[in-house]
Structures are given as C-alpha cells and as structure tokens.
N, C-alpha and C positions, 0 to 999 in steps of 0.2 A: 252579096249573099242574099238569096231570097228566103222569105219566111215560109217554111214548109208547113202548110196547114192541112196536108193530106190526112185521110182517115187513119192510116198506119201510124203517122207521127203523133196524132192525137191520142191514139190508144196507148202508145208508149208513154206519153206524157201523163196519162191517168195512172198507169202502172207505177211509174216512177214517183208520182205524187203520193200514192198509197204507201209504198215501201220506204221511201225517204221520210214521210211523215211519221210512220211507226218507229223507225230507227231513231229519229231525232227526238220524238216525244219521250221515248224511253231514256235517251241520254239526258234530257232535261230533268228527269226525276232523280238522277244519280248525284252523288256527292260532287261538289265543285260547281255544278250548275244550279239546279233548284230554283223554285219560285220564278220571279220575273227574269232573273238572269238566264235561266234555261230557256224561257220562252223567247227571249231575243234571238237565241240561236236557232230555234225552230222557225221563227218568222223569217230570219235571214235566209235560211236554206230554201224555204218555200218561195220566197221572193226571187231568189236566184234561179230556181227551177222555172218559175213563171216567165222570167225574162229570157231564159234559154229558149223557150218555145214561142213566146209572144212579144218579145222585146222590140221588134222592128215596127214601131208605130209612134205616132205623134203623142207626146205627153209621157212616154215611158223614159223619163230621164234617170240618170244615175242616182240622184238623191232619193228617188222613190224606193230604192232597194233598202237602204238602212232605215228610212222612215217607216216603211211597212213593217220591218222587224221590230221597231220601237212600238208600233201600234199593237202588236200581239202581246208584248210584255206589259202594256198598260191596262190590259183587259181583266186579267184573272185576279180574284181576291183570295183564292184558296178554297179547297174542296174536301180535304181529307177528313175534316171533322164530321161531315154529314153523310159520308159515302155509304155507311152501312144501314141507313134508314130504310132502304128497300127491303131489308130482312125484318122490318118491324121492330128495330131496336134503336135507341138513342144512347150515345156513348159518353162517358166521363172517365178521364184517366186519373182522377184524383182519388187517392185512398182516403176513405172516411167511414165513419159509423155514426150512430146517434139517431136523431130525429128523422133524418132523411130516409134511412133504411127501415124505419118502423112502418110496417104495412106495405112496403114496396117490394113487390115480387120481381127480383132481378132475373133476367133471362140468363145472364152469365156474370160471374164475379171472377175477375182475373187474379193471379197470384199476388199482385201488388194492391189488390183492393179496388181496381178499376171496375166500373159497373156498366153493364149493358141493360138498360131498362126498357120495358115494352112500350111501344107506341103503335098506332094504327099504321099498318104497312102501306095502305093506299095513300095516306097523308105523307108517309115517308117517300113514296115514289114521286109524288108531286114536287117535293123539295129537291130530289135528285134531278128531276127533269128541269126545274128552274135553274139549278146550279149548272147543268150541262148547256143550257140555252145561252149562258154567258161566258163560255170558254173562249170564244173568238170574235166578239161583237165588233170591236174597233178594227180588227184585221179584216173581217168580212166586209165591212163598210169600205175600207181602204182599197182592197183588191177590186171589188166591183166598180168602185168609182173610176179606176184606171181604164175600164173598158166601156164606160157608160156613154161615151160620146160627148159628155159635158166637160168643160174645162174646170179643173180644180187647181187652185193655187194654194200656197202654204197657209194663207189666212183662212181658207175654207176648212182645212183640216184642223187648224187651231180652234175654230168655232165648233166643229164636230166633237172634238174631245171635250171642250167646255160644256156643250149641251149634254153630253153623256155623263160627265162627272158632276155637274151642278144638279142634274136630275136625280142622280144617285143620292146626293145629300138631302134633297127635298123629300124623297120617298123614305129615306132612312129615318127622318124626323117625323114622318106623318103616317101615311096609309099602310106601310109595310107591317106595322105592328098589329093592325086590325086584320090584315090578310092572314098573317101567321096564326092568329087566334081562330080564324075560320077554317083554315086547312090543316092545321096541326096543333090542336088545343093541348094534347098530351105534352108536347114539347114545352109549351108555355108553362104548364103546371109544374114540370120538373125544374124549369129555370126558377120559378117562384120558391120551390122547396130548397133549391141550392142556396138562394139568397137567405132564406130562413136559417138554414144549417150554419151559415157563416155569420149569423147575428145581425144581418141587415134588416131594416124595417121599411123598405121601400113599398109603396102602395101596389106596385106591379113591376114585372120585368121591364116594361116600357119606361117606367119612371127611372129605374136603375140604369137602363141603357142611355137615356138622355142625360142623366147625371154624369155619365162617363162617356160622352159621345165620341165615337171613333177610337176608343181606347181598348183595343182587343186584348192587350196585355192584362188589363184589370180583370177581364172576364175569365181568364185562364186560371184564376185562383178560386173560382166558384163552381161547384159541381153543376154540370149540365148547362151552365150559362153560355159557354163558348158556342154550343150548338145553337142556342137562341140567337146569339150575335151573328153567326155565320148565315143562319136562315134569313135574318133580316137583310144581310148583305146580298144574298142570292135573289130574294124577292125584289129588292130595290134595283139591282142590276138588270133584272129581266124587264122591269117596267121602263128602265132607261134605254134599253134596246129599241123599244117602240118610239121613244122620244128622238133617238138618233135617226131612225128610219123616217120619221115625220119631218125632220130637218131636211133630209135628202129630197123627200117628196114635195114638201110645201115651199121651202126656200130655195132649193136648187132645181126644182122641177125635173127631178131625176128618178123616174120610175124604175129604171134598171138597178140602180144602187139601192133604192128603198126595198124593193121586193126581192132582189137578188141576195142581199145581205140577210134578210129575214129567212129566206129559204136555206141558206148555208147554216144559220144559227139553229133552225128547226131540225135539219138533218143531223147536226152534231148532237142536239139534245136527245133525239130519239135513239140514235145509235149508242150513245154513252149510257143512257138509262137501261137499254137492253143488255149492255155489257156488264153492268154493275154486279150481277151474280158472281163474276170472277173474283170479287173481293168481299162479298157479303153472304156467301152460301153457307157459312159455317154454322149458322144458327137454325135450329129446327123450329122456325117461327115465320110469321108473315107469309109471303109468297112461297117460301121454301118449307113450310110445315108439312111433314110427312114425306118429303122428297128425299130419295136416296141418290146421292151423287157417286158416280163411279170413281175408282182410283185414278183412272186416266184424266178425268175432269179435274180432280183435286191436284194432280201434278201440274196441270196447266193453269189452274186458278190461283195465280199469284198477283201481287201488286204490280210487279214488273210487266207481266203479260197484259194486265189491264191498261197500263200506261202505253204499251206498245200498240195495242189494238185501238185505243182512243186516238192516238196520232195517225194510225193507219187510215181510219175513216175520215179524219179531218183533211189529211192530204188528198185522199180519194175524192171527197166531195168538192174541194176547191178546184182541183184540176178537171174533174168531170164537168162541173158547172161551166168552166171556161171552154172546155172542148165542145160543149153543146150550144153555147150561146155566142161565142166569139167566132165570127165568120169573115169572109172576104171583104164585106162592106166596111169593116172596121180596120182593115189593114192599111199600113203605110210602110212601104218597103225601105224607107230611109230611117236609120236610127236617129233618135232625137238627142243631139249633142248639146242642145241649148241649156243654159242653167235654169234652175227652178226660181232663183231670185235674181233679178236684173242687176241690182247694185253689186259691183264686183267684189268689194271688200266684205260686205255683209254676206255675200254668197260664199266667199272663201271661209269666213268664220263659221258659217252654218255647216258647210261641208266638212270642215276640219273637226268640229265638235262631234257631229253625228258619226263620221267615219271612225274616229278614234274610240268613241264609246262602244259602237256596235261591232266593228271589225277588230277592235283592239282590246279594250278593257274587259268586255264580256267573255271572250274565249280565253284571254290570258289569265283572268281570275280563276277559271276552271283548271287551267294547266297548273298554275301556282299552288292552288289549294290541294289538288289531287297529288301533285308531286310531293308536297310536304307530308301528306298523309301516307304516301307510299314509303317514304323514309321512316316515318314513325312506325308503320306496320312491320317493316323489316328490321326494326331495332336500331337503326342508325341514329334516330332522334327519340327522345323520351316523349315528345309531344309535337304535334304539327303546328302549334302556335308558338311564337309569332311568325315563323318562317313563311307560312302561306300568305299572310298579309303583306309581309315585307317584299316577297317576290312579286305579288300582284302589283304593288306600287312601282317597283323597279322596272318590271316588264312594260307596264303601261306608260311610264315616263319615257323609256327608250323608244317605244313604238310611236308615241306622240311626237317626239323630236324628229324621228324619221319621216313622219307624215307631214310635219310642217314644211320640210324641204320639198317633198314630192308634190303635195297638193298645192303649196304656194307657187312652185315653179310652173305647174300645169295651168293653174287658174289665173295667176297674176301676170305671168310672163308669156305663156303660150295662148292665153285666153281660151283654154279648152275646159273640159270638165275635170273632176278630181284626179282621174287616172289617165287622162289623155287617150281614151279609147272608147269605142262604142259600148253602151251598156250591155249589149248582147255578148260581145267579146269578153268583157269583164266577168259576166256571169259564167261563161264557159270556162274561164280560168279559176274563178273563186269557188264555184260549186264543188268540183272534185277536190280542190285543196282543203276546203273547210270540212268536207265529209271525211277525208283521210285523217285530219287532225282529230275529229270527234271519235273516229274508229280507234285511233291510237290511245286517246285518253280513256275511252270506255274499257278497252280490253287490257291495257298494260299499265295504267296508273292506279293510284289509291289501293283498293283491295285486289287489284289485278283480276278483272272479270274472267279472263281465260282460265284461271285456276278452278273456277266453279262450273266448268263445262258440264259435268255430270250432275252436280247438286242443284243447279238453278236452270230450269228449262228456258228462261229468258236468254241465257248466254248463247246456246246453240241457235235459237231463233234469230238473234242479232247477227250471228256469224253467217248464217244462210242468207239473211237479208242483205248483208254487206256484199256478198258474192252476186246476188241478183241485181243490186244497184249498179255494181261495176259492169255487169253483163249488158243491162239495158241501156246504161249511159253510153257505153262504147258503141252499142248497136245504133243508137239514135244519131251519134256523131258521124259514124261511118255512112249512115243513110243520108245525112245532110251534105256531107262532102261529095257524095255521088250524085246529088240532085241538082 
C-alpha cells in the first residue's frame, strides 16, 4: 500500500484533524476523562490520525503511538483558574468577608460569596496567552521529531521530558515570581491580601509559595492564591518550552523540531487567547467593557464550545503543519515494524506497560466512572462510588491479562511488534474503534448527553461533528483503496 500524499488526501487529513481534535478535546473535558486522563485520549486519537496518513516511513514504529499520547498528557498543568482574566477579572471561589473586602471593589460577587476582582485586562491577556502556549509543548516536540529526519531513541525523549520538567522547577523557584510582578502586579497584590485574610504573615506571595512548594492543595484554601500559583505554573511552563526547543536545536542539531514545535505552540496560544471570550464575555469590563453581546453569541458561548474549538484548532494546526512540511523526500513506503528498544524482554515490558496504560486503563477508567454515574443518575445506585473505582480496576486487570498473552506471543514468539501488524494497519483499525467508543460514552453514559440536545448547544455540535468524521474518514479510506 502506497502512502497517498496527494493534495486531496492532505486536505482531508487537515479537515479530519480539526473535527476530530474538537470532538476529542470536548470529550476530554467531560466526566470520566478530565485532566491528563482526557489528554491521553486526545493524544492517542491524533497520533492514530497522523499514522493513518503518514505512517509509512522509517522511525514511525508502533510504540510511538501510545508514547505520543503520553506526551500530551504530561504537558498540561491546568487552566480553568486563570481563564477569565481576559475580561479583566481574577477569580476566587472562596466565600469570605472581612479585611480582604474592605476597599475592594469586586466586579461580581456570586451567590456563594465567590469574588471576581478587577485586574488590568492587558496583563490578564498575557497570562492567558502564556497558559495557551503550554497546552501541547511535549506533544508538539514529539510529533515534529518524528518527521525531522533525525533519529530519536527512547533516551532522547526521556532527556527531553527531563529538560522540560527540571526547567519548570528551576523557573518556579526563581524568575517566574519576578515576571508575574512585572506583568500582573494586581494579581500579586490580591494573593498577598488573601494570605493576610487567612492570618499568614509571609513577607510576600513568593515566600508563601516557596514554603509550600508544588502544593497546589494548600493554595486552594487561600483567597486568590490559587490564581497566583497557576500563573507561576504558566510562566514557568512557557520558559520551559524554550528550554525544550534549545535541547532540540543545540544538542540534537534539529531545526525542524525546534522551530516546528515553537510554531505549533505559538499558533495554539494565539487561537486559544482569541477564543477566550467564549467563557469570559459575561463581565462588562476589560476588553468587553461596553460591548453588547447578541443572544446568538451567548447561546454558543459556553465552556463546552470553548473546549471544542480549542481542540479544533489544535488538531487543525498539527495536521496542517504536517501537510505543508512533510513531503516526498521524507517518505519511506515500507512500514517500520522494528522495535523501539532492541532488547527483546525490555521491549516487551515497555510495550506492555505503555499499551495497557494508554489503550486500556485510560479509556476503561472513563467507561467505568461514567457507567457508575449513569446508574446513580437513574436511581439504580445512591452514589457512583465505589463502583466506578472498582470497575476501573477490574476492567484494567482483565485487559492487562489479555494483553500479556497477545503482546507476549507477538513480541517474544513471533518476534514482531505488539499487535503483529503494520502501524498504519493498526491505526486504521484503532482510530474508528476508539472514536466510536468515545461517541458512545459522550452521548449515552453518565448524564446522557443526547438528552440535552436542545439545552446544550455543544451536544448538536458534537453530533454533527461525529457525522462529518464518519463521512470524511470513509471518503479517505475509499480514496486510498482506489489509489
């Protein structure tokens, strides 16, 4: 089977990247997925899509599919806390009164006493941009490295992750605190007020942060301090993106990965910052002061829509970048069936752990939790715990036992890869299967999304997207069979 790199095929790849990215990023924000667990699913589907179109080349081994999925899940530290700063407000969900509110003109006080306090909206936009710049850094590095022409082994990816994470720690303990003071001094001032409100006598928010280093849980009990904590995270992560790119440029002599990953991160940052009004338009302040939003806009301006469009642009940019930069000179028409690790037993262990975690535990957790919640919502159970946890463990153990036999037989007896098939064939089977599973979970488990077809605009958007994914996926496969 030849790798179809025609213009028509590449256009379809970009369209599928956008709509699949939107669909999966919305799924990842729903119950049962969430946080890194959901990002593993997004990463897996995007890697399967990449292999579907570009998998016939040297270095595109099976292990890279779950490894790329893992890379996406390792990147994000959380963003909900700072997302409304574009509107010129900083949020605290803690009900309180007293010294902190004396002289503080809150833009909005919620029914539970949560406060949205004013900050400079330009400073807020900078924080949002930095947050968005770090949504996919390790994934962007990983994907571009596959097509760079440089040989990357497992040790190079371990070093890359280490460079990124160690850099984060260094920046969190040093310059990030001075940078936040420069770009968003209001936020620092509110964090100091929150400490005072709670009876702490730290000399500065930085001192408090360092006294509870990496302890986000502690910050959640102090008004406005979680915003400070997360802003430090986003600044540090942004600086670490450049450290990661320098590793590619200086130590790997890889300009494609260095600048390609930076471009993907930059495009993601710009698009996400521009999209933020979808969740921050409610306040008549900052960029939105005096702006009248139509009822149609308000209907579409939901958290679910924001998630969908965020993933839409991420998938679009990744596949568009590959469509524009991956050409015939990089092609190898033979699928790479060789193992990533030469030692047979170590390779088996690596493949087993990675496969069970990414293809098994991650989606099975979502199925188990959402099924338990569905039973609770329909009155069959009084609570979804502990059934969700029990089912996650049971499903994962059964899957693991099944995979021991499959992967062991293929790798140790047949001396093949984990599934004894080309990575492209695996992608063509796994991609529609995984998407169908996510479709079923999203629409029919937990709160049963299909029930809210009229109330939640995201549901019909997801339904239409599902139909488009099926149409374009079938189209590209028919086209390939005829080529």
